[in-house]
C-alpha positions in Angstrom: -74.2 -191.7 -126.0 -75.7 -194.5 -128.3 -77.7 -196.0 -125.3 -79.3 -192.6 -124.6 -80.2 -192.2 -128.2 -81.8 -195.6 -128.1 -83.8 -194.5 -124.9 -84.8 -191.1 -126.5 -86.2 -193.0 -129.5 -88.3 -195.4 -127.2 -91.9 -194.5 -126.6 -94.1 -196.9 -124.8 -97.5 -197.4 -126.9 -100.7 -198.0 -125.3 -100.6 -201.4 -126.4 -97.1 -202.1 -124.4 -98.5 -200.4 -121.5 -102.0 -202.5 -121.6 -100.0 -205.8 -122.1 -98.2 -205.1 -118.6 -99.4 -207.1 -115.5 -102.6 -205.4 -114.1 -101.0 -204.0 -110.9 -98.2 -202.1 -112.9 -100.7 -201.1 -115.4 -103.2 -199.8 -112.8 -100.2 -197.9 -111.0 -99.0 -196.3 -114.4 -102.6 -195.3 -115.2 -103.1 -193.7 -111.7 -99.9 -192.1 -111.8 -100.7 -190.4 -115.1 -104.3 -189.5 -113.9 -103.3 -188.1 -110.6 -100.0 -186.3 -111.6 -100.7 -185.0 -114.9 -104.6 -184.7 -115.6 -104.0 -182.2 -118.4 -101.1 -184.0 -120.1 -98.9 -180.9 -119.4 -96.2 -182.9 -117.8 -96.2 -185.6 -120.4 -95.9 -182.9 -123.2 -93.1 -181.2 -121.3 -91.2 -184.6 -120.9 -91.7 -185.5 -124.5 -90.5 -182.0 -125.6 -87.2 -182.5 -123.5 -86.5 -185.8 -124.8 -86.8 -184.3 -128.4 -84.5 -181.7 -127.5 -82.0 -184.1 -126.0 -82.2 -186.2 -129.1 -81.9 -183.1 -131.3 -78.8 -182.2 -129.5 -77.4 -185.5 -130.2 -78.2 -185.4 -133.7 -76.7 -181.9 -133.8 -73.4 -183.3 -132.3 -73.4 -185.9 -134.9 -73.9 -183.5 -137.8 -71.1 -181.1 -136.4 -68.5 -184.0 -136.7 -69.6 -184.9 -140.2 -69.1 -181.2 -141.2 -65.7 -181.4 -139.4 -64.6 -184.5 -141.3 -66.1 -183.0 -144.6 -64.3 -179.8 -144.1 -61.2 -181.6 -143.5 -61.7 -183.5 -146.8 -62.4 -180.6 -148.7 -59.1 -178.7 -147.3 -57.1 -181.5 -148.8 -58.8 -181.4 -152.0 -58.3 -177.7 -152.3 -54.6 -178.1 -151.5 -54.4 -181.0 -154.2 -55.9 -178.7 -156.8 -53.7 -175.8 -155.6 -50.5 -177.8 -156.2 -51.7 -179.1 -159.6 -52.4 -175.4 -160.8 -49.0 -174.2 -159.6 -47.5 -177.3 -161.4 -49.3 -176.4 -164.7 -48.6 -172.7 -164.3 -45.1 -173.5 -164.1 -45.1 -175.6 -167.3 -47.2 -172.9 -169.1 -44.3 -170.4 -168.0 -41.7 -172.6 -169.4 -43.7 -173.2 -172.8 -44.3 -169.5 -172.9 -40.9 -168.2 -172.4 -39.5 -170.9 -174.9 -41.8 -169.7 -177.6 -40.8 -166.1 -177.2 -44.5 -165.1 -177.2 -44.0 -163.0 -174.0 -46.7 -165.1 -172.1 -44.2 -166.0 -169.3 -45.4 -163.0 -167.5 -48.7 -164.3 -167.3 -47.7 -167.7 -165.8 -45.4 -165.9 -163.1 -48.4 -163.7 -162.2 -50.6 -166.7 -162.1 -48.5 -168.6 -159.5 -48.0 -165.5 -157.4 -51.9 -165.3 -157.1 -51.7 -168.7 -155.7 
């Protein structure tokens, strides 16, 4: 796919075409003049290439999103475990001090 992406990015300039040997330069000029006098085919070709390149970029962005989602899921799980750990400590402290806050700690853990 990288090779296709490189091809998508290459657009010959007038200078590059003009630096070609005369027979090849004349052939390209004649093709363009005869086959696409209004420039419609060139515009459609450019649009097609841009759509193909955008498709490649979308695929790469989806892959990045998938990787980030996995990282976020791991972080959420890590934070959830920390909350459970500290909720248990709170529950233990609350029950030992007789304040009646142990119910809050148990309720908190059930919510997670």
